C-alpha positions, 0 to 999 in steps of 0.5 A: 499499500505504501508503494502505491501511495509513493507512486501516486504522490510522485505522479501528483508532484510531476503533474502540478510542478511549474517551470521556474524561471532561472533568475538569480537577479534580485531586480526581477520585476516579472508580475506574471509568475507566482513561483520563485526560486528556492531561497528567495522571497518576493516583496513589492514596491509601493508602485507595484513592481515585483522584486525577487530577493535572495533570502541571504539579503535578510542578514543586512540590517537595511532590509530587515528595517525595510520589512519592519517599516512595511509592517508598520505602514501596512501590517502583516499580510495574511493572504497577500504579498509584502509591499514595502513603502518605497518605490522601485527606484529606491529598492533598486538602489538598496539592492545594488548597494547590497550587491556591491558588498556594502557592509551588512549594517549600513 
């Protein structure tokens, strides 16, 4: 019985799997895909641009502060995306600083 269940589960995973985009770029602004690569999370700017951000960026104090400001401004989303209270230009700037290796505590 267990073998039959494993085969069923494997078939279901194949059936519902999605093609994942191969993007490691944090400024990816595609709004059509809901699936993100492993070890990434999605945030939206106030002007509705989508950012796929590596989880490793959470080690930077500035990212944690941006998320905290979002919580203060909009509350914790229970069924929707995280929206940061900044425009895409500002978020691109912050992400570019992190990519360049600016200190985690800037």
